[in-house]
C-alpha positions as CSV (number, residue, x, y, z in Angstrom):
1,M,-20.6,19.8,25.4
2,K,-17.5,17.8,24.9
3,K,-17.1,17.2,28.6
4,L,-20.7,16.1,29.0
5,F,-20.3,13.6,26.2
6,V,-17.1,12.2,27.8
7,V,-18.8,11.9,31.2
8,L,-21.8,10.1,29.8
9,L,-19.6,7.8,27.8
10,A,-17.5,7.1,31.0
11,L,-20.7,6.2,32.9
12,C,-22.4,4.1,30.2
13,L,-19.5,1.9,29.0
14,P,-18.8,0.2,32.4
15,A,-22.5,-0.4,32.9
16,W,-22.9,-1.9,29.4
17,S,-19.8,-4.0,29.8
18,F,-20.9,-5.2,33.3
19,G,-24.2,-6.3,31.9
20,Q,-22.5,-8.3,29.2
21,N,-20.2,-9.9,31.6
22,V,-23.0,-11.0,33.9
23,E,-24.8,-12.7,31.0
24,R,-21.6,-14.4,29.9
25,Q,-20.9,-15.6,33.4
26,R,-24.4,-17.0,33.7
27,K,-23.8,-19.0,30.5
28,A,-20.4,-20.1,31.6
29,E,-21.7,-21.3,35.0
30,A,-24.5,-23.2,33.1
31,G,-21.8,-25.2,31.3
32,D,-21.3,-23.4,28.0
33,A,-17.7,-24.3,27.0
34,S,-17.0,-21.3,24.8
35,E,-18.2,-18.9,27.5
36,Q,-16.1,-20.7,30.1
37,Y,-13.1,-20.3,27.8
38,Y,-14.0,-16.6,27.5
39,M,-14.3,-16.2,31.3
40,A,-10.8,-17.8,31.6
41,H,-9.4,-15.1,29.3
42,C,-11.2,-12.4,31.2
43,Y,-9.2,-13.5,34.3
44,Q,-6.1,-13.9,32.3
45,Y,-6.1,-10.5,30.7
46,G,-8.4,-8.5,32.9
47,W,-11.2,-8.2,30.3
48,D,-14.8,-7.0,31.0
49,G,-14.0,-5.5,34.4
50,A,-12.5,-8.7,35.8
51,R,-9.2,-8.4,37.7
52,E,-6.2,-10.4,36.5
53,D,-6.2,-13.6,38.6
54,A,-4.1,-16.6,37.8
55,A,-6.0,-19.0,40.0
56,Q,-9.4,-18.0,38.5
57,Y,-7.9,-18.3,35.0
58,A,-6.8,-21.8,35.7
59,I,-10.2,-22.7,37.2
60,W,-12.2,-21.5,34.3
61,L,-9.7,-23.0,31.8
62,K,-10.1,-26.4,33.5
63,K,-13.8,-26.1,33.3
64,A,-13.8,-25.2,29.6
65,A,-11.3,-28.0,28.8
66,A,-13.4,-30.5,30.7
67,S,-16.5,-29.3,28.7
68,G,-14.7,-30.1,25.5
69,E,-13.4,-26.7,24.2
70,P,-10.4,-27.7,22.0
71,G,-8.6,-24.3,22.5
72,A,-9.0,-24.6,26.3
73,Q,-7.7,-28.1,26.2
74,Y,-4.6,-27.0,24.3
75,D,-4.0,-24.0,26.6
76,L,-4.4,-26.2,29.7
77,S,-1.9,-28.7,28.2
78,Q,0.6,-25.8,27.9
79,L,0.0,-24.9,31.5
80,Y,0.9,-28.5,32.5
81,K,3.8,-28.6,30.1
82,Y,5.5,-25.4,31.6
83,G,3.9,-25.3,35.1
84,A,2.3,-21.9,34.9
85,Y,-0.7,-20.0,36.4
86,S,-0.7,-22.0,39.6
87,V,-0.8,-25.3,37.6
88,P,2.0,-27.7,38.5
89,Q,4.2,-29.1,35.7
90,D,3.0,-32.6,34.8
91,D,4.0,-34.3,31.6
92,A,1.3,-37.0,31.8
93,E,-1.4,-34.3,32.1
94,Y,0.3,-32.3,29.3
95,L,0.0,-35.3,27.0
96,R,-3.6,-36.1,28.1
97,W,-4.9,-32.6,27.3
98,A,-2.8,-32.1,24.2
99,K,-4.1,-35.3,22.7
100,K,-7.7,-34.5,23.6
101,S,-7.3,-31.1,21.9
102,A,-5.6,-32.7,18.8
103,N,-8.3,-35.3,18.6
104,N,-10.9,-32.5,18.7
105,G,-9.3,-31.1,15.6
106,Y,-7.1,-28.3,17.1
107,T,-4.1,-28.1,14.7
108,P,-1.6,-26.3,17.0
109,A,-2.0,-29.3,19.4
110,C,-1.2,-31.7,16.6
111,Y,1.9,-29.8,15.7
112,N,3.1,-29.5,19.3
113,L,2.6,-33.2,19.8
114,G,4.7,-33.8,16.8
115,L,7.5,-31.6,18.3
116,Y,7.2,-33.4,21.6
117,Y,7.6,-36.9,20.0
118,E,10.3,-36.0,17.5
119,N,13.2,-37.3,19.6
120,I,11.2,-39.9,21.5
121,D,9.1,-41.8,18.9
122,R,9.5,-40.8,15.3
123,E,6.5,-42.8,14.1
124,E,4.3,-41.1,16.8
125,A,5.7,-37.7,15.7
126,F,4.9,-38.6,12.1
127,Y,1.3,-39.4,13.1
128,W,0.8,-36.0,14.7
129,Y,2.5,-34.0,12.0
130,K,0.4,-35.9,9.4
131,M,-2.8,-35.1,11.4
132,D,-1.8,-31.4,11.6
133,M,-1.3,-31.3,7.8
134,D,-4.6,-33.1,7.1
135,L,-6.7,-31.0,9.4
136,H,-5.2,-27.8,8.1
137,W,-5.8,-28.8,4.5
138,Q,-9.4,-29.8,5.2
139,E,-10.1,-26.4,6.8
140,H,-8.2,-24.1,4.5
141,H,-7.2,-25.9,1.3
142,E,-3.8,-24.4,1.6
143,E,-0.6,-24.8,3.7
144,D,0.6,-22.5,6.4
145,Q,4.0,-22.3,8.0
146,L,3.3,-25.0,10.6
147,S,1.8,-27.5,8.1
148,T,4.7,-26.8,5.7
149,A,7.2,-27.6,8.5
150,S,5.2,-30.7,9.3
151,R,5.2,-31.8,5.7
152,R,9.0,-31.3,5.4
153,W,9.7,-33.2,8.6
154,A,7.3,-36.0,7.8
155,S,8.5,-36.5,4.2
156,P,9.0,-40.2,3.1
157,T,12.8,-39.8,3.3
158,I,12.7,-39.4,7.1
159,L,11.1,-42.7,8.0
160,P,11.7,-46.0,6.2
161,I,8.7,-46.8,4.0
162,T,6.8,-50.0,4.4
163,P,3.8,-51.0,2.3
164,H,1.5,-50.5,5.3
165,R,2.7,-47.0,5.8
166,V,2.3,-46.1,2.2
167,R,-1.2,-47.3,2.2
168,T,-2.4,-45.8,5.5
169,V,-0.3,-42.7,6.0
170,I,1.3,-41.3,2.9
171,L,-1.4,-41.8,0.3
172,P,-4.9,-40.4,0.9
173,R,-7.7,-43.0,0.9
174,G,-9.4,-43.5,-2.4
175,R,-6.3,-43.1,-4.6
């Protein structure tokens, strides 16, 4: 009886998984950004019966990023930053996709842009760290390790204070 159950389970699970993958792929091909992002991960990790394929991962990730998925935009920026998964290293493309992701509210992109600009343009770094803190606070009403690190770096003692910065960056509006 136990063997029969195992055999039936082995036969049914792949069929169920395959049917789910076909539906997801149909939605992804129709332009659903979250499904495109899921398909990218299927090829990255070999989920849902897909084989691991770096080229397909990059293709689906680019589609999801172009469709506006913030997580995909961030992941694509990281591929351009490090030159991975058949994507050439390109700093301009890294910044383009990281900024799109950050402007779509993805806090890891904000924090990484702050890191990128730390030694290049301190005011730009401050801007991205501040955005990271604000977005995280809006969503969670608490700090995490990254927003705490951003707050420490972007403290008023790091950058010289001007009345314009106090009004627009350090103090929230309405206070």
